N, C-alpha and C positions, 0 to 999 in steps of 0.2 A: 506657663510658669517655668521657665528655664529649659523646656524641652524644645529642641529645634527639629522640626519635621520638614522634609522636602518631599514633594509629591510630583508625579508625572514627568513631564519633559525637564523640569528643573532638576529633578533627581539625576537624570541621565547626564545633563550638562555638568552638574556638580561632580559626578563620578568621573567624567572625562577630564575635568580640570585636576582632580586629585591624582589620577593616573599620569597625566602629563607632568605634574609636579614631581612625582616619584621618579619618572624616567629622567627628568632634568637633574635631579639631585643625586641619583645613583652613581654616576661616574665620580663624584667627589669622594665617595666612600670606598671606591675600588682601589686596590693596591696595584695600580698600573700607571705608566707614564710614557710619554714620547721621548725618544732619544735620537739625535741625528748627527751625521758626520760622514766622513769617508771610512771605508773599511780598512783597518790596519792589519787585521789578522783574520784569516779564513781557514777553518779546520774541518776536515772530513774524518769521521771516526772509522775504526777498522771494519765496522759492519757496512760501510759505504752509504748508509742512509742518515747517519747522525751528522748534522751540519751545525757548526757553531761559528760565531764570528765576533769580532770586537771592533768598536768604532773609536775613532780618535776623540779624545776628550771624555770618554766614558771609562770609569775605572771602578771595578768591583772585584771582590775576591770571595764572595759568599754565594755564588750562583749554584743551584742544585740541579739544573737541567742535565748536565753532563759532568760528572765528577773529575774527568781527566783534565778539563779546562774550566776551573772554577771562576775564572775571570772573563768568561765569554757568554754571550746570549745564544740561545739555540732556536732553530726552527722546529716547529711541531709537525712531526711526520703524519699525524692523524688528520691534519687539515687537508681539505680537497685541493687547496692551492699550493701544496708543498712543492711540487715540481716546478711550477711557475716561479715561486719565491726563490728556489735554489738557482734557477737560471738567471733570475734578476740579480742575485748576489754575485754570481760569477761574472756577469757582464759589468756590473757596477765596479767590482774590484779591478777588472781588466782596464776599464776606462777611467778609473779614479773619480767616479760620480758620487755625489752625496746620496745617502738614503736616510729615511726616518723609520724607526722601528718602535712600535708600541709593545712594551713588554710587561709581563706579570712581574712585579718587583720582588715577590717572594721566591720565585724559581728562576727568573730571567728567561722564561719561555716567551717567544714572540707570538703576539696575538694578531698583529697587523703590521704590514710593512709596505713602503712604496719608495720609488726612486725619484730623486729631484734632478732634472736635467739642467 
C-alpha cells in the first residue's frame, strides 16, 4: 500500500545508482568553473610562496585569495602538486602556452590546472 521496499541485491543496486546520481549532479551545484587562456600576469608575493596569475579574457576584481591582487587567481600552497603547478605556470608564461584552470568562484583559488600544448 504505497510502501516501496527493496530487498537483497536489488537494494544494493538501487543504492549504487543513487550514489552515482549524486556524484553526477554534485558538480552542477559547486561554485567552480574552468577558465582558459594565456597567462597575462604572473605575481609572486613577498613571502615567495604566494603565486597568483591572470589569464587573458578573464576579468575579476573580487577575488579573496590574495588581497594585494584582487583580480588574479591563486595557487593553493597546501596542495601536494603546488611545486609542479608553479613550475608549469612559469613554463607556460615563458612559452606563451595556453592553460586551463578550475577555480573556486568564491575565492578564485585554483583547484585544478593543466597546460594545453
